[in-house]
C-alpha positions in Angstrom: 159.6 -25.6 -57.7 157.8 -28.0 -60.1 159.8 -30.8 -61.7 159.8 -30.1 -65.5 158.0 -32.7 -67.6 160.1 -34.8 -70.0 159.3 -32.9 -73.2 162.6 -34.3 -74.7 160.8 -37.6 -75.3 158.7 -35.9 -78.0 161.9 -34.6 -79.6 163.3 -38.1 -79.7 160.2 -39.4 -81.3 160.6 -36.8 -84.1 163.6 -38.7 -85.3 165.9 -35.7 -85.3 169.4 -36.2 -86.6 172.5 -34.2 -87.4 173.6 -33.6 -91.0 175.2 -36.6 -92.5 178.8 -37.1 -93.7 180.2 -35.3 -96.7 179.1 -36.6 -100.0 180.9 -36.6 -103.4 178.3 -34.2 -104.9 175.8 -31.7 -103.6 172.8 -33.3 -102.0 169.6 -31.6 -100.9 167.2 -33.3 -98.5 163.8 -32.0 -97.7 162.6 -33.3 -94.4 159.2 -32.8 -92.9 159.1 -34.2 -89.4 155.8 -33.4 -87.9 154.0 -34.1 -84.7 151.7 -32.3 -87.1 148.1 -33.0 -86.2 147.0 -34.3 -82.9 147.1 -34.1 -79.1 149.4 -35.1 -76.3 149.5 -35.4 -72.5 152.3 -35.6 -70.0 151.1 -36.9 -66.7 153.2 -37.9 -63.7 153.1 -38.9 -60.0 156.1 -36.7 -59.1 155.9 -34.3 -56.2 154.8 -30.8 -56.9 157.5 -29.4 -54.6 161.2 -30.5 -54.3 161.2 -33.4 -51.8 163.4 -33.7 -48.7 164.5 -37.3 -49.7 164.9 -39.1 -53.0 161.4 -39.8 -54.3 160.6 -42.2 -57.1 157.7 -41.4 -59.4 156.4 -42.3 -62.8 155.5 -40.3 -65.9 153.2 -41.3 -68.7 153.6 -39.7 -72.1 150.7 -40.1 -74.7 150.6 -38.8 -78.2 147.7 -39.3 -80.6 148.8 -37.7 -83.9 149.8 -38.2 -87.5 152.7 -37.0 -89.7 153.1 -36.0 -93.4 155.9 -38.1 -94.7 157.5 -37.1 -98.0 160.3 -39.7 -97.7 158.8 -42.5 -95.8 158.8 -42.9 -92.1 156.4 -44.4 -89.5 153.7 -46.1 -91.6 151.4 -49.1 -91.1 153.0 -52.4 -92.4 150.5 -52.6 -95.2 151.0 -49.0 -96.4 153.9 -48.3 -98.8 156.5 -45.6 -98.2 156.9 -42.5 -100.2 154.8 -39.3 -100.1 151.8 -40.2 -98.0 149.7 -38.9 -95.2 149.8 -41.5 -92.5 146.8 -42.3 -90.4 146.7 -41.3 -86.7 149.0 -43.3 -84.4 148.7 -43.7 -80.6 152.1 -43.5 -78.9 152.8 -44.2 -75.2 156.0 -44.0 -73.1 156.4 -44.8 -69.5 159.3 -43.2 -67.7 160.6 -44.0 -64.2 161.9 -40.9 -62.4 163.8 -40.4 -59.1 163.6 -36.8 -57.9 166.4 -35.7 -55.6 166.4 -33.0 -52.8 168.7 -30.8 -54.9 166.0 -30.5 -57.6 167.7 -32.8 -60.1 166.1 -36.0 -61.3 167.2 -39.3 -62.8 165.1 -40.6 -65.7 164.9 -43.9 -67.4 162.5 -45.2 -70.1 160.6 -48.2 -68.8 158.7 -49.0 -72.0 157.2 -47.5 -75.1 154.9 -48.6 -77.8 152.5 -47.4 -80.6 149.6 -48.6 -82.6 147.6 -47.6 -85.7 144.6 -49.5 -84.5 143.4 -46.9 -82.0 140.2 -44.9 -82.8 139.8 -41.2 -82.0 138.8 -37.7 -83.0 140.7 -34.5 -83.7 139.6 -30.9 -84.4 142.3 -29.6 -86.7 140.5 -26.3 -87.5 139.9 -25.0 -84.0 142.1 -27.3 -81.8 139.1 -27.5 -79.5 139.0 -31.3 -78.8 140.5 -34.7 -79.4 140.1 -38.2 -78.1 141.6 -41.6 -78.4 140.6 -45.2 -77.4 142.6 -48.3 -77.9 145.2 -50.8 -76.7 148.9 -50.1 -77.2 151.4 -53.0 -77.2 154.5 -52.0 -75.2 158.2 -52.9 -75.6 158.2 -54.7 -72.3 155.4 -57.1 -73.4 152.6 -55.3 -71.6 149.6 -53.6 -73.1 148.4 -50.1 -72.1 144.7 -49.3 -72.7 143.9 -45.7 -73.5 140.6 -43.9 -73.1 141.3 -40.2 -73.2 139.5 -37.0 -74.1 141.2 -33.6 -74.6 139.4 -30.2 -74.4 141.2 -26.9 -75.1 141.0 -23.8 -72.9 139.9 -21.9 -76.0 143.2 -20.0 -76.5 145.2 -21.0 -79.6 148.9 -19.9 -79.6 150.9 -19.5 -82.9 154.7 -19.3 -83.1 157.6 -20.0 -85.4 161.2 -21.0 -84.8 161.5 -19.0 -81.6 158.3 -20.6 -80.1 158.1 -22.8 -77.0 158.0 -26.0 -79.1 161.3 -25.2 -81.0 164.6 -24.2 -79.6 163.3 -24.3 -76.0 162.7 -28.0 -76.5 165.9 -28.9 -78.4 164.8 -28.3 -82.0 167.4 -26.6 -84.2 167.6 -22.9 -84.7 166.3 -21.4 -88.0 169.7 -21.5 -89.8 172.9 -23.5 -89.6 176.0 -23.3 -91.8 179.6 -24.6 -91.9 182.0 -25.4 -94.8 180.2 -28.7 -95.5 176.5 -28.0 -94.8 173.9 -25.3 -95.1 170.6 -26.0 -93.4 167.4 -24.0 -92.9 164.8 -25.2 -90.4 161.4 -23.4 -90.8 158.9 -24.2 -88.1 155.2 -23.2 -88.1 153.3 -24.1 -84.9 149.8 -23.7 -83.6 148.8 -25.3 -80.3 146.3 -25.0 -77.5 146.6 -26.0 -73.8 143.7 -27.7 -72.3 142.3 -30.3 -69.9 142.4 -34.1 -70.1 140.0 -36.7 -68.8 139.8 -40.5 -69.1 142.3 -43.3 -68.2 145.8 -44.4 -69.1 146.3 -48.1 -68.3 143.2 -48.0 -66.2 144.5 -45.1 -64.1 142.2 -42.0 -64.0 144.3 -39.1 -65.3 142.7 -36.8 -62.7 144.6 -38.8 -60.0 148.0 -37.8 -61.3 149.7 -35.0 -59.4 150.6 -33.2 -62.6 149.0 -33.1 -66.0 150.1 -31.1 -69.1 147.6 -31.6 -72.0 147.7 -29.8 -75.3 146.5 -30.0 -78.9 148.6 -29.0 -81.9 148.9 -28.5 -85.6 152.6 -28.0 -86.4 154.6 -28.0 -89.6 158.3 -28.3 -89.9 160.1 -27.7 -93.2 163.7 -28.5 -93.0 166.1 -28.2 -95.9 169.7 -29.5 -95.6 172.3 -29.0 -98.4 175.6 -30.9 -98.3 178.1 -29.0 -100.5 180.0 -30.9 -103.2 183.2 -28.9 -102.3 183.1 -30.4 -98.8 186.1 -32.7 -97.9 185.5 -34.9 -95.0 
C-alpha cells in the first residue's frame, strides 16, 4: 500500500476560506483562486510499502505556476494589486513525515518558500512540457535551488467539480447554502500526468522513491453571497 502524497498542501496554498461573518447588507464576492497555469511535482523518500517500524522520510513539493487575481493576492512587491495576471512563481515546501506500521503517518512542515525570480517554460495549449530554474529562499533561512523539467505522457484529462482535483482533494462541492450564505463553486480543470527530471536542492529527482509530476491549466470561479437578512 503506497503512502498517499500530501496533496493537501496545494489546497492550503490556494488560500481557501469559509464564508465570512454575517454582514449588514448583501455582499457578493467573486473569488478566482487558481493554480491556473503551471506544473507541479510531489517527490518523497517514503517507503513504497507499509514499513514494519516507524520510518522517517521527507517530501518535497514544488509548484511553478501563476494565478489570475481579480482582487489582489500573491503579487511581486513592485506590482500593484487589483485585477492582474501575476507572473509565474516558484513555490517549494519540505515536509517531514513519519510512516507508522499501521499505515498512518505524522506530517510536519519543515520549511516553505517562493520566488518570482525563477525562469521557466510552460506549454499552456498542449500541456506537453514545463521547466523551472532558480533559487528559492525558504522560511528556515535556507535556499533551495531548482532545475526541473516536466514532460507529459501525452494524455490530457478534463474534469469539473467532481474531478480528482476538486472534492477528492478538499475543495468545496459545487453548491452550498444556508440561511446566511449562498455559494457556487465552479471548477474547470485540465491536467496531464508526466515525468520529471532535474534536481531539487541538488538532489536528482530520479533518486526519490516516489514522484508524482503533472501539468495543469485550471480555472476556479467561486461566487459567495451573504444575505442581508442574515442575523449572526
